[in-house]
C-alpha positions in Angstrom: -166.8 -110.5 13.9 -168.8 -108.0 16.0 -168.7 -110.4 19.0 -164.9 -110.7 18.8 -164.6 -106.9 18.8 -167.0 -106.7 21.8 -165.0 -109.2 23.8 -161.7 -107.4 22.9 -163.2 -104.1 24.0 -164.5 -105.5 27.3 -161.1 -107.2 28.0 -159.2 -103.9 27.3 -161.7 -101.9 29.5 -161.4 -104.4 32.3 -157.6 -104.3 32.2 -157.7 -100.5 32.1 -160.0 -100.3 35.1 -157.7 -102.8 37.0 -154.6 -100.6 36.3 -156.3 -97.3 37.1 -157.8 -98.6 40.3 -154.3 -98.9 41.8 -153.4 -95.4 40.5 -156.5 -93.4 41.4 -157.9 -95.0 44.5 -155.7 -94.9 47.6 -154.8 -98.2 49.1 -156.2 -98.9 52.5 -153.2 -101.0 53.3 -150.9 -99.2 55.7 -153.5 -96.4 56.6 -154.5 -98.0 59.9 -152.3 -97.6 63.0 -152.5 -99.1 66.5 -154.2 -97.2 69.3 -152.5 -97.1 72.8 -154.9 -98.7 75.3 -155.2 -100.5 78.5 -157.8 -103.2 79.4 -159.6 -101.7 82.4 -160.5 -103.9 85.3 -163.8 -103.4 87.1 -162.2 -101.9 90.2 -160.6 -99.1 88.0 -163.8 -98.2 86.1 -165.7 -95.0 86.9 -168.9 -95.6 88.9 -171.1 -94.1 86.2 -169.7 -96.6 83.7 -170.2 -99.5 86.0 -173.9 -98.5 86.3 -174.3 -98.4 82.5 -172.7 -101.8 82.1 -175.0 -103.3 84.8 -178.0 -101.8 83.0 -177.0 -103.2 79.6 -175.3 -106.5 80.4 -178.3 -108.8 79.9 -178.2 -108.3 76.1 -175.2 -107.8 73.7 -174.1 -104.2 73.6 -171.3 -101.8 72.7 -170.8 -98.2 73.5 -168.2 -95.5 74.4 -168.0 -93.6 77.6 -165.9 -90.5 77.9 -164.9 -88.7 81.1 -162.2 -86.0 81.1 -159.5 -86.9 78.7 -160.2 -90.6 78.8 -162.5 -92.7 76.6 -163.7 -96.2 77.5 -164.7 -98.6 74.7 -167.1 -101.2 76.0 -168.3 -104.4 74.4 -170.5 -107.0 76.0 -171.9 -110.3 74.7 -175.0 -110.6 76.9 -176.0 -113.5 79.0 -174.2 -116.7 78.3 -175.4 -120.2 79.1 -172.1 -121.1 80.7 -169.7 -119.2 82.8 -166.3 -120.0 81.2 -166.3 -117.4 78.5 -164.3 -114.2 78.2 -164.0 -111.4 75.7 -160.7 -111.0 73.8 -159.6 -107.8 72.2 -158.4 -108.8 68.8 -157.4 -105.4 67.6 -157.8 -101.6 68.2 -156.7 -99.5 65.2 -157.4 -96.0 63.9 -157.3 -94.0 60.7 -158.0 -90.3 60.1 -161.7 -90.5 60.9 -162.4 -93.7 62.8 -161.4 -96.1 65.6 -161.9 -99.8 64.8 -162.4 -102.2 67.8 -162.5 -105.9 67.0 -163.4 -108.3 69.8 -164.3 -112.0 70.0 -166.0 -114.2 72.6 -163.7 -117.1 73.5 -164.1 -120.2 75.7 -161.7 -120.3 78.6 -160.7 -123.5 80.5 -160.8 -121.8 83.9 -164.1 -121.4 85.5 -165.4 -117.8 86.0 -168.4 -116.8 87.9 -169.8 -114.3 85.5 -172.5 -115.1 82.9 -172.2 -111.7 81.3 -168.8 -111.4 79.6 -167.7 -107.9 78.6 -164.5 -105.9 78.1 -163.7 -102.3 78.9 -160.7 -100.7 77.1 -159.4 -97.4 78.2 -157.6 -95.0 75.8 -157.1 -91.3 75.3 -160.4 -89.5 74.4 -161.0 -88.9 70.7 -163.7 -87.2 68.5 -163.4 -90.0 66.0 -166.3 -92.4 65.4 -165.8 -95.8 66.9 -166.7 -98.8 64.8 -167.2 -102.0 66.7 -166.5 -105.2 64.7 
């Protein structure tokens, strides 16, 4: 009989926690919004940024670079064995305190001559922390 009461108690508490979770904890769904951005070609990048990329490109890296009212989000995948890879920006979203940048390394059919794929995304400068995914 004690075991039956224990199971009933656990079942009720689990259900109560499930119901209260939706009421007390805010849902993350809908809190992220898109960030306005432009993928920045090499010829449009600041000289200082180009130097940093050249210095870091042999290994995987990510960093931000801010100049004036613009911020550059940079992700590199380091040296690749083949040249036909590129970096794809999957998403760039923000909430109240963070910017989330999600990228992936993809295989392209066309032949490129760079073994060090990276992407530079330009957006309005922000004090928010950037999380690279």
